[in-house]
Every structure is written in C-alpha cells, then in structure tokens.
C-alpha positions in Angstrom: 117.1 107.5 85.4 114.8 104.6 86.1 112.6 106.8 88.2 112.4 109.3 85.3 111.1 106.6 83.1 108.3 105.6 85.6 107.3 109.3 85.9 107.3 109.7 82.1 105.2 106.6 81.7 102.7 107.8 84.3 102.4 111.2 82.6 101.7 109.4 79.4 99.1 107.2 81.1 97.0 110.0 82.6 94.8 110.4 79.6 93.6 106.8 79.8 94.2 106.2 83.5 93.1 109.4 85.3 94.3 108.1 88.7 97.9 108.2 87.5 97.6 111.9 88.2 97.1 111.2 92.0 100.3 109.1 91.9 102.2 111.9 90.1 100.9 114.5 92.6 102.1 112.3 95.6 105.2 110.8 94.0 107.5 111.7 96.8 105.2 110.1 99.4 104.9 106.8 97.6 107.4 104.0 98.3 109.7 103.5 95.3 108.6 99.9 94.6 105.0 101.1 94.3 106.0 104.0 92.0 107.9 101.5 89.9 104.9 99.1 89.8 102.5 101.8 88.5 105.1 103.2 86.1 105.8 99.8 84.6 102.3 98.2 84.7 99.3 100.4 84.0 96.9 97.8 85.4 98.3 98.5 88.8 97.7 102.3 88.7 94.4 102.1 90.6 96.0 99.9 93.3 98.9 102.3 93.9 96.6 105.4 93.8 94.4 103.7 96.4 97.3 103.8 98.9 96.9 107.6 98.7 93.1 107.8 98.4 91.3 104.8 99.9 88.0 105.8 98.2 89.4 104.9 94.7 87.9 101.8 93.1 90.5 99.2 92.2 88.6 96.6 90.2 91.5 95.0 88.3 90.6 91.4 87.5 92.9 88.7 86.2 92.6 84.9 85.5 92.8 82.7 88.6 94.8 80.2 86.7 97.1 81.6 84.1 99.2 78.6 82.9 96.6 75.9 82.8 98.3 73.8 85.5 97.2 72.9 89.0 98.5 76.1 90.6 96.3 79.1 91.2 97.6 82.5 90.0 97.8 85.1 92.7 99.0 88.7 92.1 100.4 90.3 95.2 98.6 93.6 94.7 95.2 92.0 94.5 92.6 94.0 96.5 91.9 90.9 98.6 95.3 91.0 100.4 97.5 93.7 98.7 96.9 96.3 101.4 97.7 94.0 104.3 100.7 95.0 106.3 103.8 92.8 105.7 107.6 93.2 106.1 107.5 96.9 107.0 105.3 97.6 104.0 102.2 96.0 102.4 101.9 92.6 100.6 101.3 94.6 97.4 105.0 95.4 97.2 106.8 93.4 99.9 104.9 90.1 99.6 106.3 88.3 96.6 107.6 85.5 98.8 104.4 84.6 100.6 102.3 85.1 97.4 104.5 82.7 95.5 104.6 80.2 98.3 100.8 80.4 98.6 100.4 79.5 94.9 102.5 76.4 95.4 101.0 75.2 98.7 97.4 75.9 97.6 98.0 74.0 94.3 99.8 71.0 95.8 97.3 70.6 98.7 94.3 71.5 96.6 93.3 74.0 99.2 92.1 77.3 98.0 91.9 78.8 101.5 95.7 79.1 101.4 96.1 82.7 100.0 99.0 85.2 100.2 97.7 86.9 103.4 97.5 83.5 105.2 101.2 82.8 104.3 102.2 86.3 105.1 100.7 86.0 108.6 102.7 82.7 109.1 105.8 84.5 108.0 105.3 87.5 110.3 104.4 85.4 113.3 107.4 83.2 113.0 110.0 85.9 112.3 110.7 85.4 108.6 109.7 88.9 107.5 112.0 91.9 107.7 112.6 95.3 106.1 114.1 93.6 103.0 111.1 91.4 102.5 111.1 87.6 103.3 114.1 85.6 104.7 114.8 82.4 102.8 114.2 80.4 106.0 110.5 80.7 105.4 110.4 78.2 102.6 111.7 75.1 104.4 109.7 76.2 107.5 106.5 76.1 105.3 107.5 72.7 104.0 107.5 71.4 107.5 104.3 73.1 108.4 102.4 71.9 105.4 104.0 68.5 105.0 105.9 69.3 101.8 109.5 68.5 100.8 111.4 71.7 100.1 114.9 71.3 98.8 117.3 74.2 97.9 119.2 73.3 94.7 122.0 74.5 92.6 120.4 76.3 89.6 121.2 73.7 87.0 118.7 73.3 84.1 118.8 69.6 83.7 118.1 69.0 87.4 115.4 71.6 87.5 113.7 70.3 84.4 113.7 66.7 85.7 111.9 68.0 88.8 109.4 70.0 86.8 108.7 67.0 84.5 107.4 65.2 87.6 104.6 67.8 87.7 105.9 69.6 90.7 106.9 73.3 90.9 109.9 75.3 92.1 110.3 78.6 93.9 113.0 80.9 92.4 114.7 83.9 94.0 116.0 86.3 91.4 118.2 89.4 91.7 118.4 92.6 89.6 117.5 92.0 85.9 114.3 91.7 83.9 112.0 91.0 86.9 113.3 93.3 89.6 115.8 96.0 90.5 116.4 94.5 93.9 115.1 91.0 94.6 112.0 89.0 93.8 110.5 85.5 94.3 108.4 83.7 91.7 107.1 80.2 90.9 108.4 78.0 88.1 105.5 75.8 87.1 107.0 73.8 84.2 108.6 74.0 80.8 107.0 74.2 77.4 107.5 72.1 74.3 110.7 74.0 73.5 112.1 73.6 77.0 111.5 77.2 78.0 110.4 78.0 81.6 106.8 78.7 82.4 106.5 81.0 85.4 103.9 82.5 87.7 105.2 86.0 88.5 103.2 87.3 91.5 103.9 90.9 90.4 103.3 90.8 86.7 100.8 89.0 84.5 102.7 89.7 81.3 105.8 87.9 82.6 103.6 85.0 83.5 102.2 84.8 80.0 105.7 84.8 78.4 108.1 81.9 78.1 111.7 82.1 79.2 114.8 80.6 77.7 117.2 79.3 80.4 120.2 81.3 79.2 118.3 84.6 79.6 116.8 83.5 82.9 119.7 81.8 84.6 122.0 84.8 85.1 119.3 86.5 87.3 118.8 83.5 89.6 120.0 83.6 93.2 118.7 80.2 94.3 115.9 77.7 93.6 113.9 75.5 95.9 112.1 72.4 94.5 108.8 71.6 96.2 107.0 68.3 96.2 104.3 66.6 98.3 
C-alpha cells in the first residue's frame, strides 16, 4: 500500500518534475528506500533519477545551517557524497548514521572538512557498516577517535533536555513511525521556547524545519546518545 502511494505521488509529480517519469519507468530496478525518498520528497526526484541516468543534473540546494546553531546541516542525498558506496548501498539511502554523526562532529570541533563521506569511510574501514546500515558501535568509536564524550542514555525527556540546555547535541535512533518505515538516525540539536525538540534530519529538510513534541517523538525512539566535547 505504501509503495502505491509513492508511485501515485510520482505520477502526479511528472508534470512539474519530468525526471519522475524515469523513476516510474525503472521503478522495479530502484531500491525501495530510494523509491520512497522520491515519492515522499519531490526535491529528491533528480537525485533518484540520476541513479538510473548519470547525465541528469541534480542541482538541489539547501541551507548549510538550518536551525541557527553551531551544527552544519547535511542531507545524505547531497550530490557531493550521496552517490558514494556505503553499507551495501549508497550514502543517499544507507548513510543517515554517518551523515548525522558528521553534523555533530563537524559542529563540535568547528571543522567543516568532516563531511558524511569522511565518516562513512571511517565506518566502512572499521567494520561498522552492514546491509542494514550502520551498527550502533560506530558512535562510541567516533567519540574515541575525535576526542568526544558519547554516552548512550535512557530516552527520558528531563535528562535529555538538561543535556541539550548545555548547548551540546544528541544522536537519536528511531524505528518505524513518522521518520522511517525501518530505522533512521538523526541529530537533536536543542529545544525551543515551548520545550519541543529541534532536529536535523539528514533525510528530510521539512522535518528539520518542524518542531517536535516529546510525546509524539518518544514512542519512535530506540535509543539516544548524548555527545559533548
């Protein structure tokens, strides 16, 4: 049923996004996460179509800092790294973990050379990538490598908010729900005036521009890692 929705959305998109037709014509060759990406987010249509036809121009641009804090905003299907091989796929659909980790490490260390492809390479070389994406062991490993304190915590709002209030971010792994049908990793960068979570979702700009009440967010959480220098 979900797949039908993606296809319907793409059929509707063809008029304004001609490359949606390429995706429709090759829908059985395209990995399901990419089909979902294009069906749910029209700004990713050119990226997904380019996996079929490399001559397609994908010039999607987005703000490099979406939530005004000290963390850069990276989208995993950015042309600069989205087509790089990772975890039996490409960063564009398997690389949410390295992309989220790169946002945090780059921001905390004030080092803009730390991009998703750099962290994906570290993950691959040290055995943290697999057919399901990224193993959780990557995050404490990155902490040791880059001199950061990474602590896995119970997802409790008061503890998380106290950490965020110090100006440091958290990584969150979520299961099926609003953000994913399987699993996904994002950055929690802080809370707003009303106590709602502010996130950098490496797969979706709209989610990153929204604010999230804890009681809607919490049921989807698998685990959280706090990160500090």
